[in-house]
N, C-alpha and C positions, 0 to 999 in steps of 0.2 A: 440842233441844228444851228448854223447862222443864219437873219432874215436878209435878201441882199436889196437894195433900194438902185431905178439904173439910172444914170449919168448919161448924159449927150457932152462929145467933145466937139466944144466952140471952137474957133479955130480963133478967137483972144481966153483963150481960156487953154490951152493947149501947156501940157511942162516939156521939158524938156526931156527927158524919156520918152517920148514920145516923137517918131516923127512928125514938121506938119501934114506929109503929103499921106499920112497914115488912113486908109479911106473909113475905117471902122470907128463908128460914130458913137454905137452901144456900147457903155461895162459897169461893170457891179458897186457898185457902190455897200461897201456895211453898213448896216445899219443897227445904229445904236439904240434908236425914234425909233416911233412909228411914223413908216415912210412918208403920210403927206404933212406932217413937222417939219421933214425936209425937201417940201417936194420946191424946189425954184430955190436950192440950195446952192450955195458950190465948193465943191465934195474933195475925196482926194481917191480916182472909185479904187478898188485891188491893183492894180497894176503900178499903179504910181500915176498914174491920165487926170490934170484934172480940169472934172465936169460940175456942170449946171444937174442937178438929181431933177427927171421929169417923173413927179408925180403917177402917175396916173396908167407908167408903164408894168408890168411886172418879167426880170427876170427870167424868175424861168420860161417862159415864154422869151422873150426877145431873144435869151442867151442861143434857140436853138435857128438861129436867124445868119442869114450872107452876112449881116452889119453887124456883126457885135464882135469887141473886141477880143482875138484866140488866149491872150492869158488873162486875159477875165473868165471865161470861162472854164480855162483847164488849173486855172488858183480856184473858183466856186464850185465843180467838179462833185467833190465829195461830198456836199454837203449838200446838188440839187437830187442824188443820189439818191440819198436819205431820209431826201423830203416825201414823200412815196405814203 
């Protein structure tokens, strides 16, 4: 299973791949080290957006919400299904 941190799309950190008016602010970030070490870091989300890691959020919980990036949810779905 892959571990994912939660990234927040800051307006000043948007990638060209993500439209400026995209309302989905929460993104999945592959965590190659402990999430608390990534807290506050600027990283690339699984969908290609540039985000700032929000270490006190759990991707499994955030991905169920309406403000999560649909592409991140789709790409992480197989890992989340096997997480239990």
